[in-house]
Every structure is written in structure tokens, then in C-alpha cells.
C-alpha positions as CSV (number, residue, x, y, z in Angstrom):
1,M,171.3,13.4,165.9
2,A,167.7,13.4,164.7
3,S,165.1,15.1,166.9
4,P,162.4,12.9,168.4
5,L,160.0,15.4,166.8
6,D,161.3,14.9,163.3
7,G,158.3,14.1,161.1
8,A,155.9,15.5,163.6
9,A,154.8,18.5,161.6
10,G,153.5,21.5,163.5
11,V,154.8,20.6,166.9
12,R,156.0,23.7,168.6
13,G,155.7,25.6,171.9
14,S,157.6,26.1,175.2
15,R,157.9,24.1,178.4
16,T,157.8,27.4,180.3
17,V,154.8,29.7,180.6
18,D,154.7,33.3,179.4
19,E,152.6,34.9,182.0
20,R,152.8,38.4,180.4
21,L,151.2,37.1,177.2
22,L,147.9,36.4,179.0
23,D,147.5,40.1,179.8
24,D,148.5,41.3,176.3
25,V,145.4,41.3,174.1
26,G,147.4,41.7,170.9
27,A,149.7,38.8,171.8
28,L,146.7,36.6,172.7
29,E,145.2,37.3,169.3
30,R,148.4,36.4,167.5
31,A,148.7,33.2,169.6
32,D,145.3,32.1,168.6
33,P,145.3,31.9,164.8
34,G,142.5,29.4,164.7
35,Q,140.3,31.6,167.0
36,M,139.7,29.0,169.6
37,L,138.8,31.7,172.2
38,R,136.1,32.9,169.9
39,A,134.8,29.4,169.4
40,T,134.7,28.8,173.2
41,A,132.9,32.1,173.7
42,S,130.2,30.9,171.3
43,A,128.8,28.4,173.9
44,G,125.7,30.5,174.8
45,A,125.0,31.1,171.1
46,Q,125.3,27.4,170.5
47,V,122.6,26.7,173.0
48,R,120.1,29.2,171.5
49,E,120.9,28.3,167.9
50,T,120.6,24.5,168.2
51,A,117.5,24.7,170.4
52,S,115.9,26.6,167.6
53,L,117.1,24.1,164.9
54,A,116.0,21.1,166.9
55,A,112.6,22.6,167.5
56,E,112.1,22.6,163.7
57,T,112.7,18.9,163.4
58,N,109.7,16.6,163.6
59,L,110.3,14.1,166.3
60,S,106.8,12.8,166.5
61,S,107.9,9.4,165.0
62,I,110.0,8.5,168.0
63,A,107.4,9.8,170.5
64,D,104.3,8.0,169.0
65,E,105.6,4.6,170.0
66,G,105.8,5.5,173.7
67,R,108.6,5.2,176.2
68,P,111.6,3.1,175.0
69,R,113.2,0.3,176.9
70,A,116.5,2.1,176.8
71,V,118.3,5.0,175.1
72,V,121.7,4.5,173.5
73,V,123.8,7.6,172.7
74,A,126.4,6.6,170.1
75,G,129.5,8.5,169.2
76,Q,133.1,9.2,170.1
77,G,134.9,11.9,171.9
78,T,132.8,15.0,172.5
79,A,129.8,13.3,170.9
80,A,129.9,10.6,173.5
81,R,130.1,13.1,176.3
82,T,126.6,14.3,175.3
83,G,125.3,11.0,176.4
84,E,127.0,11.4,179.8
85,L,125.5,14.9,180.1
86,L,122.0,13.5,179.3
87,A,122.4,10.7,181.8
88,T,123.4,13.2,184.5
89,I,120.7,15.7,183.7
90,A,118.1,13.0,183.6
91,G,119.3,11.8,187.0
92,V,118.9,8.5,188.9
93,R,115.1,8.7,188.7
94,C,115.2,8.5,184.9
95,P,112.6,5.7,184.0
96,V,114.9,4.1,181.5
97,P,118.7,3.5,181.3
98,V,120.8,5.9,179.2
99,I,123.8,4.0,177.7
100,V,126.8,5.7,176.1
101,H,128.2,3.6,173.3
102,R,131.6,4.4,171.9
103,S,132.2,1.5,169.5
104,V,131.0,0.9,165.9
105,G,127.5,-0.5,165.8
106,V,125.2,-0.9,168.8
107,P,125.0,-3.2,171.8
108,G,123.8,-6.7,171.0
109,W,120.6,-6.3,172.9
110,V,119.3,-3.3,171.0
111,N,116.0,-4.0,169.2
112,A,112.8,-2.3,168.2
113,G,112.0,-1.4,171.7
114,D,115.0,1.0,172.0
115,V,116.0,4.4,170.8
116,V,119.5,5.1,169.3
117,I,120.8,8.7,169.1
118,A,123.7,8.8,166.7
119,V,125.8,11.9,167.3
120,S,128.8,13.2,165.2
121,A,130.3,16.7,165.0
122,S,131.7,15.9,161.6
123,G,128.8,13.7,160.3
124,R,131.2,11.0,159.3
125,S,132.5,9.3,162.4
126,P,132.6,5.5,162.1
127,E,131.0,5.1,165.5
128,A,127.9,7.3,164.7
129,L,127.5,5.9,161.2
130,G,127.8,2.3,162.3
131,A,125.3,2.9,165.1
132,A,122.8,4.5,162.8
133,E,123.1,1.7,160.2
134,A,122.8,-1.0,162.9
135,A,119.8,0.7,164.5
136,A,118.0,0.9,161.2
137,R,118.7,-2.8,160.5
138,R,117.3,-3.8,163.9
139,G,114.2,-1.7,163.7
140,A,115.2,0.5,166.6
141,R,114.0,4.1,166.7
142,L,116.8,6.3,165.3
143,V,117.6,10.0,165.7
144,A,120.8,11.4,164.1
145,V,122.5,14.6,165.2
146,G,125.2,16.2,163.0
147,P,126.1,18.8,160.3
148,P,123.8,18.9,157.2
149,D,124.8,17.4,153.9
150,T,126.9,14.6,155.5
151,L,127.0,10.8,155.4
152,L,125.1,10.7,158.7
153,Q,122.2,12.7,157.3
154,S,122.1,10.3,154.3
155,V,121.9,7.3,156.5
156,A,119.2,8.9,158.6
157,E,117.2,9.8,155.5
158,G,117.6,6.3,154.1
159,A,116.1,5.0,157.4
160,R,113.4,7.6,157.3
161,A,114.6,8.7,160.7
162,P,114.7,12.3,162.1
163,F,117.9,14.2,161.5
164,I,118.7,17.3,163.6
165,P,121.2,19.5,161.8
166,V,123.8,21.4,163.8
167,P,126.3,24.0,162.4
168,R,129.6,22.5,161.4
169,R,132.3,23.7,163.7
170,A,135.9,22.6,164.1
171,P,137.2,21.2,166.2
172,A,134.5,19.0,167.7
173,R,135.5,19.8,171.3
174,A,134.3,23.4,170.5
175,S,130.8,22.1,169.7
176,I,129.8,20.4,172.9
177,W,126.7,22.6,173.4
178,S,125.6,22.4,169.8
179,L,125.6,18.6,170.1
180,T,124.2,18.3,173.6
181,V,121.1,20.5,173.2
182,P,119.5,18.3,170.5
183,V,120.2,15.1,172.5
184,L,118.4,16.7,175.5
185,L,115.5,17.7,173.4
186,V,115.1,14.1,172.0
187,A,115.1,12.8,175.6
188,R,112.5,15.5,176.5
189,T,110.3,14.3,173.6
190,L,110.5,10.8,175.1
191,G,109.5,12.1,178.5
192,L,112.9,11.2,180.1
193,V,114.2,14.5,181.2
194,K,112.7,17.7,182.6
195,V,114.3,20.6,180.8
196,N,112.3,23.6,179.4
197,E,112.9,26.7,177.4
198,A,113.6,28.7,180.5
199,D,116.4,26.3,181.4
200,F,118.0,26.7,178.0
201,A,117.7,30.5,178.1
202,E,119.2,30.7,181.6
203,T,122.0,28.3,180.6
204,A,122.8,30.4,177.5
205,A,122.8,33.5,179.7
206,R,125.2,31.8,182.2
207,L,127.6,30.8,179.4
208,D,127.5,34.4,178.0
209,A,128.2,35.8,181.4
210,D,131.1,33.5,181.9
211,A,132.5,34.3,178.5
212,E,132.4,38.0,179.4
213,R,134.3,37.2,182.7
214,C,136.9,35.2,180.8
215,R,137.3,37.6,177.9
216,P,140.9,38.3,176.6
217,S,140.8,41.9,177.8
218,A,140.1,41.0,181.4
219,E,143.4,40.8,183.3
220,S,144.6,37.7,185.1
221,F,143.7,38.9,188.6
222,V,140.0,39.4,187.7
223,N,139.8,36.7,185.0
224,P,138.9,33.3,186.6
225,A,140.1,31.3,183.5
226,K,143.5,33.0,183.3
227,S,144.0,32.6,187.0
228,L,143.1,28.9,186.8
229,A,145.5,28.5,183.9
230,L,148.3,30.0,185.8
231,D,147.5,27.8,188.8
232,L,147.9,24.7,186.7
233,A,151.0,25.8,184.8
234,G,153.8,23.2,185.0
235,S,151.6,20.8,187.0
236,I,149.9,17.4,186.5
237,P,146.3,18.4,186.9
238,I,144.0,16.1,188.8
239,V,140.3,17.1,188.3
240,W,137.7,15.5,190.6
241,G,134.0,16.2,190.8
242,S,132.2,15.9,194.1
243,S,128.9,14.9,192.6
244,P,127.7,13.0,189.4
245,L,127.1,16.3,187.7
246,A,130.5,17.7,188.7
247,T,132.2,14.5,187.6
248,V,130.9,15.0,184.1
249,A,132.4,18.5,184.1
250,A,135.7,17.0,185.5
251,H,135.9,14.6,182.6
252,R,135.3,17.5,180.2
253,F,138.1,19.6,181.8
254,A,140.5,16.7,181.5
255,D,139.6,16.3,177.8
256,T,140.2,20.0,177.0
257,L,143.4,20.1,179.1
258,S,144.8,17.2,177.1
259,S,143.7,18.4,173.7
260,N,144.0,22.2,174.0
261,A,146.9,22.6,176.4
262,R,148.5,19.1,175.8
263,Y,148.6,18.4,179.6
264,P,148.4,14.9,181.0
265,A,145.3,15.4,183.0
266,V,143.3,13.0,185.1
267,G,139.5,13.5,185.5
268,G,136.9,11.6,187.5
269,S,134.7,11.2,190.5
270,L,136.0,12.1,194.0
271,G,134.0,9.2,195.3
272,D,135.9,6.7,193.1
273,A,139.2,8.5,193.7
274,G,138.7,8.0,197.5
275,R,138.9,4.3,196.9
276,G,142.2,4.3,195.3
277,R,143.4,7.1,193.1
278,V,143.7,9.5,195.9
279,G,146.8,7.5,196.8
280,M,148.7,9.4,194.2
281,L,148.8,12.3,196.7
282,D,151.5,10.4,198.5
283,G,153.6,9.7,195.4
284,V,156.5,11.2,193.7
285,F,154.4,14.0,192.1
286,G,152.6,14.6,195.4
287,A,153.8,14.6,199.0
288,L,157.3,13.2,198.0
289,A,157.8,16.2,195.6
290,E,156.8,18.6,198.4
291,T,159.2,17.5,201.1
292,D,161.7,20.4,200.7
293,R,159.2,23.2,200.2
294,D,157.7,25.5,202.8
295,I,154.0,25.1,202.2
296,F,153.2,28.3,204.1
297,A,155.6,30.4,202.0
298,D,154.5,32.5,199.1
299,Q,154.1,30.3,196.0
300,D,156.1,32.6,193.7
301,E,159.1,32.5,196.1
302,T,159.2,28.8,196.5
303,E,158.1,27.4,193.2
304,D,160.6,24.9,191.8
305,T,159.9,24.7,188.1
306,S,162.3,21.7,187.7
307,T,159.9,19.5,189.7
308,T,156.5,18.6,188.3
309,R,153.8,18.4,191.0
310,L,150.2,17.5,191.2
311,R,147.6,20.3,191.2
312,I,144.1,19.3,192.3
313,V,141.0,21.0,190.8
314,L,137.9,20.2,192.8
315,L,134.5,20.8,191.2
316,R,131.8,21.0,193.7
317,D,128.0,21.1,193.4
318,G,126.5,21.1,196.9
319,G,123.2,22.5,195.6
320,L,122.4,19.7,193.2
321,A,118.8,18.5,193.4
322,D,118.1,15.2,195.2
323,D,116.5,13.6,192.1
324,L,119.9,13.9,190.3
325,R,121.8,12.1,193.0
326,D,122.6,8.5,193.7
327,D,120.4,7.6,196.7
328,N,123.5,6.3,198.5
329,E,125.4,9.6,198.0
330,P,123.4,12.4,199.6
331,A,124.7,15.9,199.5
332,A,126.1,15.8,203.1
333,V,128.3,12.8,202.1
334,E,129.7,14.5,199.1
335,E,130.4,17.7,201.0
336,R,132.2,15.8,203.8
337,R,134.3,14.0,201.2
338,A,135.2,17.3,199.5
339,E,136.2,18.9,202.8
340,A,138.3,15.8,203.7
341,L,140.1,16.0,200.4
342,M,141.1,19.6,200.9
343,S,142.4,18.7,204.4
344,V,144.4,15.7,203.1
345,A,145.9,17.8,200.2
346,E,146.8,20.7,202.5
347,Q,148.6,18.3,204.9
348,R,150.7,17.1,202.0
349,G,151.5,20.6,200.7
350,I,149.5,19.9,197.5
351,R,147.8,23.0,196.1
352,I,144.1,22.8,195.2
353,S,141.7,25.0,193.2
354,V,138.0,24.8,193.9
355,L,135.2,25.7,191.5
356,T,131.6,25.7,192.8
357,A,128.5,25.3,190.6
358,E,126.1,28.2,190.3
359,G,122.6,28.4,188.9
360,G,119.1,27.0,189.3
361,S,118.6,24.1,186.9
362,A,121.0,21.2,186.6
363,L,121.8,22.2,183.1
364,E,122.8,25.7,184.2
365,R,124.9,24.4,187.1
366,L,126.7,22.0,184.7
367,A,127.4,24.9,182.3
368,S,128.9,26.9,185.2
369,L,131.4,24.1,185.8
370,V,132.3,23.7,182.2
371,A,132.7,27.3,180.9
372,V,135.6,28.7,183.0
373,P,137.7,25.4,182.7
374,D,137.1,25.5,178.9
375,F,138.6,29.0,178.7
376,A,141.4,28.0,181.1
377,S,142.6,25.2,178.9
378,V,142.8,27.6,176.0
379,Y,144.7,30.2,177.9
380,L,147.1,27.6,179.3
381,A,147.9,26.4,175.7
382,M,148.6,29.9,174.5
383,A,150.8,30.7,177.5
384,H,153.0,27.8,176.4
385,G,153.1,29.1,172.8
386,L,150.7,26.4,171.6
387,D,147.9,26.9,169.1
388,P,144.9,25.5,171.0
389,M,143.0,24.9,167.8
390,A,145.4,22.8,165.9
391,V,146.5,19.5,167.6
392,P,149.1,17.9,165.3
393,A,149.1,14.5,167.1
394,V,145.3,14.2,166.6
395,E,145.5,14.9,162.9
396,E,148.5,12.6,162.5
397,L,146.7,9.8,164.2
398,K,143.6,10.2,162.1
399,E,145.7,10.3,158.9
400,R,147.7,7.1,159.8
401,S,144.7,5.2,161.0
402,G,142.4,6.3,158.3
403,V,139.6,7.2,160.7
């Protein structure tokens, strides 16, 4: 009988987790042939490098015409996430709307009064190229962000629009900071976001410090990323953010869990979840799967690997500045909701991991909620015998669809 994986080149790995591998530096190196750990550890360097590159780009043409009616960040995947990061850092008091556009072209209302930021880690995504071309036709102010010597740069140059070069890195998900910093600097040029050089420096230092904490040679009991990976092993991860900023980080963690570790993760806002999705805690992967387990017993003694259960990851940011919050969602409300979730989960025997933002600026706090989960997704992949860099299904989909 043919295997269901026949024809799926490169699919390999194990359903079980090899915990010993995570504390064997040599084994980790062999399990990471594409050096995804190294790419993840470059986050701080990405911030410094792209801040310097963006500073060399003349953005005066987009600033001279004053404040735009709206800003459209166009791209797909990680590129689109940069728009969400911008909207979150700018906060609810941003004077203009920030729209994330994931389709080819631009929204029908875009005209000369708007700014379009086309972002692509490869410089050839149809969404970014289509947005850049459409923006040029409609007379909108255009800025393109991507690797040099690509189709995106050609389109930008043809439209006489600024192009911010970023180093080419593969895969795109390892380039989130390279792509985000230029987008933030464009918004700063337009007077839409308050982020300065000190914020970038502190964020880069935070990412460097977290990379050191999550380094391969740090054993699981002191390495927060390895510990989180082991907590999630064999589960269905549900990642919820307690605030708008934490929600962006939750979506990012769900992305990396799906791509790096191949886990079916759910990410989103705890506020939205409380109106419906939290109901999954009472389902067959939640409370119904916990019926026969002593929730007060040691996890190692009671874990039933034949039953897949939910595992909640709660990202909290109680110190977020008021100007980044929805006026209807003050910090006290978010904190009460987070405490309530932990109580509801505990009553149902559903385990929960909590990560709390640290740092001064919104950008640094966001980085603190992204760094450890990024590493955790890589370690979880390797513990299953998966190469976190190479994702066969993604490449196969691109090949068959032609995009």
C-alpha cells in the first residue's frame, strides 16, 4: 500500500519528542542543517543593520506632501505582519488609519492622498509587486522594502519611489525585524509613530539578551525557549494575547509554530476569544480530554501521550502605555480577563504557560514577547526530528501554484 506521504519529498520526523536532544549541543547542530537557530539569533543585528540602511534612503519625497489620508502596508506572510506591528506601535491615537493589505493590487479607494508601503522578503511576491504597480498608476506615494536587485526595486525605481534595501534572508519568517524596522522608519518620517534611535538600540539589546538566554548551550531548566518547547510538546497550542501588542506577538508565535514546528496552532486576542473561542476549553481536546487525569499530580507521571490536549500560552503586557490601548480596554480590564482565563483553565485541568512583556518602549516590549517564542518553535521542531528551516509543504505549494 502506498504511503500517504509518497511524492512529498523531504517529509520526515517523529511524532514523539527527543528531550535529550535539546541539551546536546552537537545533536542540535546536526538537527539544524539550515542554521535556523543562527538566523533567529540575528534578530538584534537585523534591527541595527536595517535601521542603518533605512537611514541612508532619502524619504523626503514622501514627507514633503504632508500627512497622508491613510497608510497601506502591502505584502503577504511575514511582510504583512510588519503592517500589524506598525499599527500596534502607532497605537489608537495614530492620526491616520494603517491598513494591512494581503491581496494583489491595492484597495479601490487608494489615490494620491495615500501612502503605500510594499514589503517583500524576496522582492518578488505578487502581492507587493502588484501593490507597488497599482500605487504608481494611481499616483499614491510609494515606498518599497525588499532585497536589492529584485523586481520590487525595479518597479520602485520605475515609479521614482524610494526603495529601502534589506539583506536577503531565507526563509522570510527569519527576517521579521529586517522588514519591520524600515516600515517603522517610513511611518516616523510621516509623523505617525514615535520611535527613536534609543528605542531601536534598546530593542536590539533586548533581542541580543534573549538570544543569549535561549542559546543552544543553555540547558532546558534555565533556557526559557527550550522549557516552553517541552511544555508544548504533543499539544495543540492556543496562543492568546491580553493586549493589542501581545496579540500581534500571539499571531507571530502561531505562525512560527505552524511553519517551524509544523504544529496546528491558534493565535489571537484574549478579548475576542472570550466571546467564543474560549469554548474550546470545554471540548474534546480540553476538559473532556482531562477527565481521567489527576490535575494535581506531577505532569511527568500522568502525561498520556496517546491523547492530544490543548496547551494555552498567554502573552501579557500589563505595562503597555495608555496611548497604545483601545480606550474601551484599559489595562485593568485586560488584567482581569487574563486572571480569569488562568482560573478557568485551571478548573478544567488545562495547563497554561505565561510570558510577560518586559522593557520600556512599546517596540522593546513587543520584542520581548516575540524572541523566546521564536526560539521555542525552532527547538520544538528539532526535538521532533524536523528541519525548522526547510518546510516541504510550503515549497511544494509554491511550485504547484506558481507563486
